[in-house]
Backbone as CSV, one residue per row, in Angstrom:
resi,resn,N_x,N_y,N_z,CA_x,CA_y,CA_z,C_x,C_y,C_z
1,MET,54.423,75.329,116.070,53.926,75.999,117.276,55.029,75.870,118.383
2,TYR,55.166,76.926,119.129,56.273,76.924,120.165,55.632,77.531,121.463
3,GLU,55.972,76.909,122.586,55.644,77.452,123.873,56.673,78.422,124.316
4,VAL,56.379,79.634,124.676,57.354,80.632,125.033,56.958,81.260,126.419
5,LEU,58.024,81.803,126.997,57.812,82.631,128.231,57.798,84.097,127.857
6,LEU,56.810,84.818,128.428,56.627,86.240,128.088,57.369,87.078,129.092
7,GLU,58.035,88.127,128.530,58.720,89.083,129.455,57.708,89.858,130.279
8,GLU,56.532,90.196,129.609,55.459,90.866,130.316,54.152,90.060,130.023
9,PRO,53.502,89.602,131.065,52.269,88.752,130.831,51.201,89.532,130.000
10,HIS,50.602,88.895,129.092,49.510,89.502,128.365,48.305,89.731,129.264
11,PRO,47.606,90.819,129.135,46.457,91.131,129.991,45.397,89.964,130.011
12,ALA,45.227,89.322,128.831,44.169,88.300,128.728,44.598,86.978,129.313
13,LEU,45.864,86.878,129.682,46.363,85.556,130.258,46.157,85.442,131.791
14,ARG,45.640,86.428,132.378,45.367,86.388,133.840,46.576,86.023,134.630
15,GLY,47.685,86.662,134.431,48.894,86.449,135.176,49.773,85.373,134.715
16,GLU,49.338,84.563,133.736,50.239,83.485,133.241,51.425,84.095,132.494
17,SER,52.556,83.458,132.611,53.766,84.018,131.986,54.125,83.224,130.718
18,ALA,53.379,82.188,130.390,53.686,81.423,129.177,52.488,81.467,128.237
19,ALA,52.867,81.345,126.950,51.848,81.336,125.890,52.414,80.454,124.785
20,VAL,51.611,80.338,123.707,51.976,79.546,122.539,52.042,80.428,121.370
21,VAL,53.150,80.359,120.617,53.327,81.143,119.347,53.147,80.193,118.236
22,LYS,52.262,80.608,117.302,51.977,79.812,116.093,52.446,80.637,114.862
23,PHE,53.235,79.924,114.055,53.685,80.542,112.808,53.010,79.857,111.636
24,TYR,52.463,80.676,110.742,51.689,80.102,109.566,52.661,79.869,108.400
25,ARG,52.528,78.690,107.769,53.421,78.393,106.658,53.213,79.299,105.505
26,PRO,54.349,79.892,104.993,54.208,80.842,103.881,53.569,80.257,102.706
27,GLY,52.657,81.003,102.046,52.067,80.588,100.789,50.772,79.831,100.944
28,ARG,50.493,79.366,102.107,49.216,78.549,102.226,48.042,79.436,102.352
29,TRP,48.129,80.524,103.096,47.044,81.420,103.331,47.391,82.833,102.992
30,THR,46.470,83.657,102.521,46.678,85.094,102.466,46.409,85.684,103.839
31,VAL,46.880,86.945,104.017,46.669,87.631,105.259,45.129,87.681,105.519
32,ASP,44.388,88.063,104.460,42.963,88.236,104.600,42.304,86.954,105.090
33,ALA,42.783,85.777,104.529,42.267,84.509,104.910,42.543,84.216,106.409
34,LEU,43.713,84.521,106.876,44.101,84.348,108.259,43.171,85.204,109.171
35,LEU,43.002,86.478,108.746,42.149,87.366,109.535,40.760,86.849,109.627
36,GLU,40.237,86.236,108.574,38.882,85.672,108.595,38.820,84.499,109.560
37,GLU,39.927,83.700,109.584,39.982,82.651,110.584,39.916,83.156,111.982
38,HIS,40.694,84.205,112.254,40.677,84.850,113.598,39.327,85.450,113.907
39,ASP,38.736,86.116,112.903,37.424,86.743,113.162,36.377,85.701,113.577
40,PHE,36.444,84.485,112.884,35.449,83.469,113.287,35.690,82.990,114.694
41,MET,36.978,82.855,115.101,37.188,82.430,116.526,36.757,83.508,117.527
42,PHE,36.949,84.780,117.148,36.505,85.883,118.004,35.008,85.849,118.139
43,ASP,34.281,85.610,117.010,32.835,85.468,116.999,32.400,84.352,117.909
44,LEU,33.110,83.289,117.922,32.826,82.157,118.744,33.013,82.446,120.262
45,VAL,34.050,83.198,120.549,34.273,83.644,121.895,33.146,84.456,122.359
46,ASP,32.712,85.493,121.520,31.629,86.369,121.818,30.308,85.566,122.062
47,ALA,30.193,84.466,121.375,28.979,83.589,121.504,29.144,82.564,122.641
48,ASP,30.199,82.690,123.453,30.493,81.758,124.539,30.707,80.304,124.107
49,VAL,31.229,80.200,122.938,31.608,78.840,122.456,33.052,78.580,122.868
50,PRO,33.359,77.434,123.509,34.692,77.229,124.079,35.689,76.931,123.043
51,VAL,36.487,77.899,122.635,37.547,77.801,121.644,38.803,78.405,122.215
52,VAL,39.967,78.011,121.700,41.247,78.632,122.059,41.550,79.661,120.951
53,ALA,41.226,80.914,121.240,41.243,81.962,120.225,42.611,82.683,120.370
54,PRO,43.093,83.357,119.290,44.354,84.125,119.447,44.188,85.333,120.286
55,LEU,45.278,85.842,120.863,45.328,87.024,121.639,45.549,88.185,120.791
56,ALA,44.852,89.296,121.115,44.986,90.557,120.339,45.762,91.533,121.173
57,ASP,46.470,92.461,120.499,47.250,93.478,121.183,46.341,94.624,121.482
58,ALA,46.877,95.745,122.061,46.032,96.863,122.478,45.334,97.510,121.260
59,GLU,45.863,97.370,120.076,45.193,97.907,118.914,44.187,96.937,118.233
60,GLY,44.071,95.803,118.835,43.146,94.748,118.277,43.764,93.867,117.263
61,ASN,45.092,93.889,117.097,45.733,93.088,116.063,46.117,91.621,116.632
62,SER,45.651,90.615,115.890,45.988,89.293,116.325,47.032,88.641,115.549
63,LEU,47.487,89.254,114.504,48.571,88.750,113.631,49.807,89.629,113.852
64,PHE,50.959,89.018,113.768,52.243,89.784,113.689,53.081,89.201,112.587
65,ARG,53.929,90.057,111.998,54.825,89.599,110.942,56.241,89.351,111.510
66,GLU,56.649,88.079,111.248,57.963,87.669,111.822,59.005,87.831,110.710
67,ALA,58.612,87.682,109.524,59.491,87.924,108.312,58.609,88.356,107.172
68,PRO,59.248,88.755,106.067,58.449,89.193,104.957,57.216,88.288,104.536
69,GLU,57.463,86.954,104.603,56.398,86.056,104.214,55.892,85.192,105.361
70,ILE,56.239,85.486,106.589,55.886,84.639,107.690,55.106,85.487,108.743
71,TRP,53.824,85.005,108.953,52.975,85.663,109.918,52.789,84.704,111.104
72,GLY,52.605,85.284,112.276,52.353,84.512,113.467,51.262,85.033,114.323
73,ALA,50.917,84.260,115.369,49.858,84.700,116.268,50.242,84.108,117.587
74,LEU,49.751,84.787,118.692,49.983,84.338,120.042,48.634,83.778,120.583
75,PHE,48.734,82.569,121.211,47.598,81.907,121.775,47.822,81.611,123.239
76,PRO,46.763,81.579,124.070,46.899,81.108,125.386,47.326,79.669,125.481
77,ARG,48.050,79.307,126.476,48.431,77.838,126.601,47.238,77.097,127.280
78,ARG,46.811,76.057,126.586,45.773,75.229,127.130,46.131,73.802,127.058
79,ARG,45.991,73.080,128.118,46.280,71.662,128.094,44.987,70.854,128.308
80,GLY,44.961,69.738,127.704,43.749,68.901,127.890,43.947,67.511,127.257
81,ARG,42.968,66.748,127.199,43.084,65.422,126.556,41.963,65.325,125.462
82,PRO,42.206,64.546,124.428,41.267,64.432,123.357,39.899,63.918,123.909
83,PHE,38.881,64.443,123.282,37.474,64.096,123.682,37.093,62.817,122.957
84,GLU,37.503,61.614,123.574,37.367,60.356,122.854,36.287,59.485,123.505
85,ASP,35.685,58.618,122.732,34.743,57.543,123.186,33.609,58.163,124.048
86,PRO,32.929,59.201,123.558,31.875,59.776,124.343,30.742,58.805,124.570
87,ASP,30.009,58.956,125.672,28.765,58.143,125.837,27.620,58.914,125.125
88,ASP,26.388,58.484,125.321,25.252,59.103,124.613,25.150,60.532,124.969
89,ALA,25.317,60.876,126.252,25.200,62.253,126.702,26.322,63.048,126.060
90,GLY,27.526,62.414,125.959,28.630,63.158,125.308,28.441,63.429,123.857
91,TRP,27.833,62.500,123.096,27.418,62.777,121.766,26.488,63.953,121.652
92,GLN,25.501,64.038,122.522,24.589,65.114,122.498,25.307,66.472,122.778
93,GLU,26.248,66.409,123.735,27.022,67.600,124.026,27.814,68.070,122.859
94,LEU,28.403,67.091,122.147,29.084,67.469,120.922,28.168,68.086,119.897
95,GLY,26.969,67.571,119.747,25.965,68.152,118.839,25.613,69.561,119.202
96,ARG,25.409,69.814,120.484,25.039,71.167,120.921,26.143,72.170,120.687
97,THR,27.419,71.695,120.955,28.574,72.563,120.710,28.724,72.949,119.225
98,LEU,28.666,71.884,118.340,28.819,72.198,116.890,27.661,73.076,116.411
99,ALA,26.417,72.892,116.986,25.358,73.789,116.514,25.616,75.225,116.916
100,ARG,26.198,75.446,118.096,26.628,76.806,118.509,27.662,77.400,117.600
101,VAL,28.662,76.486,117.257,29.643,76.934,116.256,28.971,77.440,114.996
102,HIS,28.109,76.660,114.453,27.536,77.003,113.099,26.536,78.125,113.277
103,ARG,25.847,78.294,114.412,25.032,79.432,114.631,25.819,80.694,114.613
104,ALA,26.967,80.749,115.268,27.863,81.890,115.173,28.468,82.012,113.729
105,GLY,28.657,80.904,113.050,29.148,80.932,111.707,28.136,81.590,110.739
106,ASP,26.846,81.538,111.022,25.853,82.174,110.195,25.917,83.699,110.124
107,GLU,26.674,84.270,111.034,26.687,85.713,111.124,27.453,86.415,109.999
108,GLN,28.361,85.731,109.333,29.146,86.338,108.212,29.338,85.255,107.176
109,VAL,29.616,85.708,105.933,30.082,84.833,104.836,31.512,85.230,104.476
110,PRO,32.480,84.381,104.637,33.927,84.724,104.361,34.112,84.934,102.861
111,ASP,35.072,85.902,102.597,35.373,86.152,101.177,36.645,85.536,100.754
112,HIS,37.522,85.038,101.730,38.845,84.641,101.400,39.160,83.221,101.941
113,ARG,38.149,82.455,102.313,38.335,81.064,102.684,37.803,80.133,101.671
114,ILE,38.251,78.926,101.598,37.900,77.985,100.589,36.382,77.593,100.847
115,VAL,35.685,77.402,99.725,34.316,76.938,99.702,34.323,75.429,99.614
116,TRP,33.746,74.735,100.544,33.792,73.224,100.608,32.701,72.680,99.695
117,HIS,32.964,72.800,98.398,32.035,72.296,97.373,32.856,71.562,96.364
118,PRO,32.386,70.369,95.821,33.165,69.660,94.879,33.773,70.434,93.757
119,LEU,32.945,71.401,93.211,33.464,72.189,92.083,34.410,73.255,92.492
120,GLU,34.584,73.519,93.743,35.528,74.542,94.228,36.684,73.922,94.971
121,SER,36.514,73.486,96.164,37.568,72.878,96.935,38.073,71.585,96.211
122,GLY,37.093,70.818,95.605,37.499,69.604,94.955,38.474,69.799,93.885
123,TYR,38.111,70.753,92.960,39.017,71.037,91.862,40.292,71.758,92.275
124,PHE,40.150,72.564,93.341,41.353,73.300,93.866,42.383,72.303,94.279
125,HIS,41.989,71.320,95.080,42.910,70.371,95.571,43.441,69.425,94.405
126,LEU,42.526,69.068,93.507,42.903,68.193,92.352,43.995,68.898,91.527
127,ASP,43.812,70.260,91.277,44.832,70.876,90.504,46.172,70.838,91.148
128,LEU,46.271,71.018,92.473,47.545,70.911,93.190,48.142,69.533,92.983
129,ILE,47.340,68.511,93.048,47.838,67.122,92.864,48.333,66.886,91.419
130,LEU,47.592,67.385,90.495,47.910,67.166,89.039,49.171,67.931,88.690
131,ASP,49.343,69.067,89.246,50.606,69.817,88.990,51.790,69.015,89.455
132,HIS,51.641,68.384,90.623,52.667,67.558,91.187,53.026,66.387,90.358
133,LEU,52.006,65.851,89.692,52.143,64.573,88.892,52.555,64.849,87.458
134,GLU,52.982,66.047,87.106,53.304,66.330,85.736,54.400,65.449,85.209
135,ALA,55.349,64.975,86.083,56.374,64.209,85.617,55.997,62.726,85.470
136,GLN,54.823,62.407,85.891,54.309,61.034,85.721,52.965,61.057,85.011
137,PRO,53.009,61.318,83.698,51.782,61.534,82.910,50.782,60.454,82.931
138,ASP,51.215,59.194,82.983,50.228,58.087,82.992,49.506,58.072,84.285
139,LEU,50.187,58.215,85.417,49.556,58.290,86.744,48.640,59.557,86.853
140,GLN,49.188,60.614,86.314,48.428,61.897,86.291,47.059,61.714,85.617
141,HIS,47.027,61.099,84.438,45.816,60.934,83.646,44.870,60.017,84.386
142,ARG,45.389,58.920,84.990,44.478,57.943,85.652,43.910,58.634,86.907
143,TYR,44.673,59.376,87.647,44.157,60.047,88.818,43.133,61.085,88.440
144,GLU,43.445,61.858,87.400,42.566,62.901,86.923,41.186,62.345,86.496
145,ASP,41.206,61.218,85.741,39.963,60.623,85.249,39.076,60.163,86.449
146,VAL,39.670,59.476,87.409,38.915,59.081,88.568,38.321,60.202,89.346
147,ALA,39.167,61.197,89.679,38.706,62.319,90.496,37.751,63.217,89.814
148,THR,37.921,63.418,88.523,37.016,64.319,87.773,35.625,63.611,87.690
149,GLU,35.600,62.376,87.400,34.331,61.683,87.227,33.570,61.747,88.609
150,LEU,34.333,61.569,89.688,33.751,61.573,91.020,33.158,62.969,91.281
151,ILE,33.992,63.992,91.054,33.608,65.420,91.354,32.319,65.738,90.568
152,GLU,32.292,65.437,89.286,31.193,65.861,88.423,29.930,65.086,88.770
153,ALA,30.098,63.867,89.319,28.935,63.045,89.647,28.244,63.571,90.885
154,VAL,29.005,63.984,91.884,28.375,64.413,93.212,28.045,65.852,93.259
155,ALA,28.672,66.722,92.430,28.497,68.177,92.523,27.036,68.582,92.515
156,PRO,26.228,68.026,91.595,24.826,68.515,91.507,24.010,68.351,92.758
157,ARG,24.441,67.439,93.672,23.716,67.173,94.892,23.956,68.178,95.995
158,PHE,24.965,69.061,95.832,25.345,70.007,96.845,24.502,71.296,96.686
159,ASP,24.098,71.895,97.773,23.282,73.116,97.804,23.900,74.151,98.783
160,GLU,24.507,75.147,98.284,25.208,76.113,99.084,24.321,77.003,99.957
161,THR,23.009,76.914,99.751,22.088,77.720,100.569,22.117,77.218,102.019
162,VAL,22.624,76.029,102.335,22.725,75.559,103.693,24.098,75.814,104.271
163,TYR,24.979,76.447,103.559,26.385,76.596,103.969,26.514,77.647,105.037
164,THR,27.587,77.542,105.846,27.851,78.448,106.862,29.390,78.374,107.130
165,ARG,29.919,79.175,108.001,31.328,79.012,108.400,31.513,77.730,109.237
166,ILE,32.417,76.931,108.920,32.571,75.677,109.567,34.085,75.543,110.055
167,HIS,34.290,74.659,111.041,35.694,74.367,111.480,36.496,73.793,110.309
168,GLY,35.902,72.797,109.645,36.509,72.180,108.419,37.419,70.991,108.709
169,ASP,37.892,70.866,109.888,38.813,69.697,110.189,38.399,69.114,111.534
170,MET,37.156,68.811,111.691,36.626,68.492,113.070,36.757,67.026,113.375
171,HIS,37.992,66.602,113.547,38.197,65.227,114.045,38.426,65.234,115.508
172,PRO,38.418,64.066,116.170,38.445,64.044,117.647,39.694,64.755,118.294
173,ALA,40.807,64.732,117.655,41.969,65.343,118.228,41.896,66.854,118.290
174,ASN,40.939,67.486,117.584,40.734,68.889,117.653,39.596,69.341,118.613
175,LEU,39.150,68.288,119.365,38.272,68.537,120.536,38.938,68.063,121.796
176,MET,39.089,69.049,122.748,39.862,68.694,123.973,38.990,68.892,125.223
177,ARG,39.235,68.080,126.191,38.623,68.207,127.483,39.697,68.418,128.538
178,ARG,39.506,69.452,129.373,40.507,69.716,130.421,40.183,68.779,131.637
179,PRO,41.221,68.187,132.202,41.020,67.201,133.257,40.351,67.873,134.509
180,ASP,40.628,69.165,134.755,40.173,69.789,135.966,38.893,70.606,135.718
181,GLU,38.253,70.448,134.527,37.032,71.233,134.212,36.033,70.301,133.454
182,HIS,34.751,70.654,133.625,33.738,70.026,132.760,33.681,70.726,131.460
183,GLY,33.148,69.998,130.465,33.013,70.625,129.137,34.218,70.386,128.266
184,LEU,34.196,70.889,127.042,35.186,70.729,126.023,35.519,72.015,125.357
185,PHE,36.629,72.074,124.633,36.915,73.193,123.831,37.545,72.793,122.516
186,LEU,37.429,73.655,121.546,37.817,73.373,120.147,39.101,74.124,119.866
187,ILE,39.988,73.437,119.076,41.252,73.995,118.666,41.473,73.839,117.202
188,ASP,42.482,74.532,116.707,43.000,74.414,115.331,41.944,74.666,114.249
189,PHE,41.822,75.906,113.986,40.872,76.318,112.910,41.538,76.670,111.612
190,ASP,42.734,76.036,111.361,43.444,76.274,110.118,42.600,76.026,108.854
191,ASP,41.743,74.985,108.898,41.001,74.579,107.714,39.588,75.200,107.760
192,MET,39.401,76.202,108.490,38.122,76.962,108.535,37.660,77.250,107.100
193,ALA,36.419,76.969,106.822,35.936,77.094,105.444,34.466,77.572,105.493
194,PHE,33.931,77.822,104.323,32.504,78.011,104.073,31.972,76.743,103.522
195,GLY,31.156,76.045,104.278,30.751,74.742,103.799,29.521,74.208,104.517
196,PRO,29.173,73.013,104.236,27.967,72.406,104.915,28.226,71.980,106.320
197,PRO,27.284,72.276,107.163,27.442,71.841,108.668,27.799,70.366,108.827
198,VAL,27.233,69.509,107.917,27.539,68.069,108.097,28.941,67.730,107.985
199,GLN,29.770,68.628,107.369,31.237,68.311,107.328,31.827,68.287,108.665
200,ASP,31.393,69.074,109.602,31.897,69.094,110.972,31.348,68.002,111.816
201,LEU,30.405,67.207,111.271,29.810,66.117,112.067,30.405,64.789,111.709
202,TRP,30.470,64.515,110.383,30.769,63.123,109.993,32.186,62.651,110.411
203,MET,33.104,63.564,110.421,34.481,63.203,110.823,34.701,62.779,112.280
204,LEU,33.697,63.086,113.083,33.691,62.648,114.457,33.253,61.191,114.702
205,LEU,32.521,60.717,113.712,31.943,59.359,113.883,33.072,58.279,113.853
206,PRO,32.943,57.254,114.660,33.970,56.257,114.733,34.053,55.303,113.490
207,GLU,32.989,55.288,112.695,32.917,54.417,111.521,32.046,55.146,110.443
208,ARG,31.839,54.494,109.349,30.955,55.155,108.354,29.572,55.336,108.972
209,ALA,28.844,56.375,108.476,27.604,56.730,109.054,26.576,55.655,109.162
210,ASP,26.577,54.732,108.156,25.561,53.659,108.218,25.841,52.572,109.289
211,ARG,26.986,52.701,109.901,27.379,51.803,111.025,27.317,52.560,112.338
212,CYS,26.897,53.792,112.377,26.930,54.592,113.612,25.558,55.192,113.857
213,ASP,24.519,54.426,113.755,23.167,54.938,113.963,22.985,55.594,115.326
214,ARG,23.462,54.913,116.330,23.316,55.443,117.771,24.056,56.716,117.926
215,GLU,25.323,56.745,117.489,26.138,57.974,117.708,25.542,59.117,116.887
216,LEU,25.188,58.883,115.598,24.644,59.958,114.803,23.330,60.426,115.272
217,SER,22.516,59.551,115.789,21.226,59.941,116.357,21.403,60.898,117.563
218,HIS,22.274,60.626,118.411,22.508,61.439,119.641,23.171,62.759,119.199
219,LEU,24.090,62.704,118.247,24.751,63.852,117.754,23.702,64.874,117.162
220,LEU,22.769,64.373,116.399,21.802,65.193,115.744,20.772,65.654,116.774
221,THR,20.472,64.840,117.756,19.483,65.204,118.772,20.116,66.473,119.556
222,GLY,21.334,66.390,119.952,21.944,67.575,120.555,21.986,68.755,119.674
223,TYR,22.315,68.548,118.419,22.446,69.684,117.436,21.149,70.394,117.298
224,ARG,20.049,69.585,117.139,18.766,70.224,116.868,18.184,70.939,118.086
225,MET,18.777,70.794,119.220,18.405,71.572,120.442,18.764,73.031,120.220
226,ILE,19.765,73.347,119.405,20.304,74.655,119.194,20.010,75.246,117.817
227,ARG,20.066,74.365,116.802,19.995,74.846,115.432,19.378,73.802,114.525
228,ASP,18.689,74.233,113.583,18.127,73.325,112.556,19.194,72.541,111.833
229,PHE,18.888,71.305,111.431,19.829,70.504,110.629,19.098,69.968,109.420
230,ASP,19.584,70.084,108.200,18.983,69.556,107.033,19.302,68.100,106.866
231,GLN,18.272,67.282,107.092,18.467,65.758,107.087,18.980,65.291,105.752
232,ASP,18.595,65.918,104.667,18.986,65.512,103.316,20.512,65.615,103.167
233,THR,21.216,66.452,103.887,22.648,66.630,103.716,23.440,65.443,104.293
234,LEU,22.748,64.492,104.943,23.492,63.257,105.397,23.985,62.460,104.134
235,GLU,23.241,62.582,103.003,23.729,61.870,101.854,24.987,62.432,101.237
236,TRP,25.438,63.574,101.758,26.687,64.198,101.319,27.886,63.620,101.969
237,ILE,27.699,62.803,103.005,28.823,62.343,103.802,29.894,61.635,102.997
238,GLU,29.484,60.687,102.228,30.501,59.960,101.419,31.077,60.803,100.344
239,PRO,30.368,61.614,99.587,31.022,62.555,98.714,32.066,63.534,99.489
240,LEU,31.692,63.895,100.682,32.592,64.742,101.461,33.810,63.956,101.876
241,ARG,33.631,62.627,102.143,34.816,61.777,102.416,35.743,61.738,101.252
242,ALA,35.176,61.679,100.026,36.059,61.689,98.847,36.758,62.969,98.687
243,MET,36.083,64.098,98.983,36.704,65.418,98.960,37.842,65.482,99.975
244,ARG,37.631,64.787,101.119,38.696,64.684,102.128,39.931,63.962,101.625
245,PHE,39.740,62.936,100.864,40.839,62.186,100.279,41.676,63.172,99.438
246,LEU,40.994,64.005,98.529,41.695,64.911,97.683,42.437,65.935,98.555
247,HIS,41.779,66.391,99.623,42.371,67.407,100.525,43.598,66.841,101.134
248,PHE,43.554,65.612,101.615,44.709,65.048,102.291,45.928,64.802,101.361
249,THR,45.588,64.339,100.139,46.635,64.146,99.159,47.256,65.471,98.747
250,ALA,46.486,66.501,98.576,47.001,67.812,98.252,47.835,68.367,99.420
251,TRP,47.455,68.059,100.651,48.227,68.498,101.802,49.577,67.739,101.811
252,CYS,49.617,66.498,101.491,50.868,65.770,101.424,51.789,66.348,100.390
253,VAL,51.225,66.728,99.240,52.028,67.430,98.225,52.575,68.753,98.641
254,GLN,51.779,69.538,99.361,52.280,70.849,99.866,53.306,70.632,100.932
255,GLN,53.123,69.615,101.816,54.127,69.373,102.821,55.467,68.992,102.194
256,GLN,55.381,68.228,101.148,56.583,67.753,100.562,57.356,68.907,99.872
257,GLN,56.613,69.856,99.384,57.241,71.031,98.737,57.810,71.970,99.721
258,ASP,57.447,71.888,100.988,58.054,72.717,102.026,59.198,71.909,102.650
259,ARG,60.378,72.376,102.297,61.587,71.608,102.651,61.903,71.652,104.199
260,SER,61.154,72.548,104.878,61.449,72.644,106.267,60.591,71.603,107.107
261,ARG,59.796,70.815,106.353,58.903,69.872,106.984,59.132,68.490,106.417
262,ARG,59.065,67.467,107.324,59.160,66.120,106.822,57.782,65.574,106.502
263,ASN,57.831,64.610,105.628,56.576,63.973,105.203,56.746,62.470,105.361
264,ASP,55.692,61.764,105.014,55.766,60.275,105.018,56.925,59.895,104.085
265,GLN,57.826,59.016,104.577,58.994,58.693,103.902,58.680,57.923,102.560
266,ASP,57.514,57.293,102.557,57.069,56.593,101.393,56.401,57.479,100.316
267,PHE,56.167,58.786,100.714,55.415,59.708,99.865,56.147,59.758,98.460
268,GLY,55.313,59.756,97.423,55.801,59.937,96.071,56.217,58.672,95.390
269,SER,56.291,57.583,96.097,56.669,56.295,95.458,55.504,55.785,94.607
270,GLN,55.747,54.860,93.741,54.662,54.260,92.973,53.716,53.545,93.864
271,GLY,54.161,52.924,94.891,53.252,52.225,95.783,52.345,53.192,96.521
272,TRP,52.898,54.360,96.979,52.069,55.379,97.637,50.958,55.859,96.779
273,TRP,51.303,56.148,95.533,50.258,56.744,94.626,49.273,55.707,94.212
274,ASN,49.724,54.394,94.115,48.812,53.350,93.772,47.790,53.192,94.892
275,ARG,48.183,53.300,96.141,47.278,53.215,97.251,46.265,54.392,97.341
276,GLU,46.784,55.521,97.075,45.861,56.747,96.995,44.864,56.539,95.884
277,LEU,45.303,56.170,94.759,44.374,56.012,93.627,43.393,54.896,93.859
278,ALA,43.827,53.772,94.507,42.846,52.686,94.799,41.843,53.104,95.813
279,ALA,42.273,53.979,96.820,41.324,54.444,97.854,40.283,55.293,97.214
280,LEU,40.705,56.175,96.247,39.772,57.068,95.551,38.774,56.185,94.737
281,GLN,39.277,55.230,93.988,38.433,54.317,93.172,37.445,53.547,94.075
282,ASP,37.883,53.130,95.229,36.974,52.403,96.186,35.922,53.332,96.637
283,GLN,36.289,54.563,96.932,35.290,55.527,97.397,34.301,55.861,96.339
284,ARG,34.761,55.960,95.115,33.857,56.175,93.952,32.820,54.988,93.886
285,ALA,33.276,53.778,94.046,32.327,52.669,94.024,31.394,52.691,95.199
286,GLN,31.863,53.087,96.334,30.952,53.302,97.529,29.863,54.277,97.216
287,ILE,30.229,55.377,96.640,29.243,56.460,96.364,28.260,55.985,95.310
288,ARG,28.792,55.290,94.349,27.857,54.813,93.218,26.829,53.867,93.790
289,ALA,27.259,53.020,94.708,26.332,52.028,95.304,25.364,52.738,96.250
290,LEU,25.816,53.664,97.006,25.001,54.342,98.014,23.977,55.269,97.418
291,LEU,24.409,56.071,96.366,23.574,57.126,95.768,22.990,56.750,94.399
292,GLY,23.376,55.605,93.923,22.884,55.181,92.605,23.277,56.036,91.482
293,ILE,24.515,56.486,91.469,25.069,57.380,90.377,26.200,56.659,89.633
């Protein structure tokens, strides 16, 4: 992302001469997937949900081609600070905001975004990891055994009838509060997906859900003021955490393959993979104990 000065201010910028240009990494998304991400943000703007959405030109186009395989978008410049350590009222505000996100998400089902289900996103990310580990067959087989057992064990518990369009990467750094304004706004919809609403809730909690009764209670209180929430989906949190492990490891693999980007200097070492495998094994044990599987 780059902050740029505009020769001619965009009409939507209300006289501001600066904006942010975002370029999308080649090969990660199709054009259709990027357009569905933008459509979701435009739907949120129409629903008065505070997001930083891309700017469209006079023809309504929000994407531009910079090179044959590189697409970009122009965003308004917004500064703020992370929405951290909320009080009880703040947790309820977060709940109401996410409920509004998901209510707008209910309006469409995307065709080109990943489905956040163990049998879909789980295996998609696992395949990327295993392809990378082809040169290390012993590690590849051990990682595959643990991940496959975990995916197959938790998959029957998921029910796509409660799915909607979700942010997908709703950690505190993607929630911002402007110092001179009340309220918050959401950024970075790169991982927008079709998935369970609980995915956008659990990543905001400061610890595991069983240690966050107060925070989770207020979060759900605020959420239910706007939209129904299926209480049974709370048992998906630890399986979703395991899927997040796979997602992160696959992201590291993709980053390493992109020579224009730096990754963890320790990435790819035996120690790095041993830590990733141990974390996945520990999460499998946590899920077994919690869900009795």
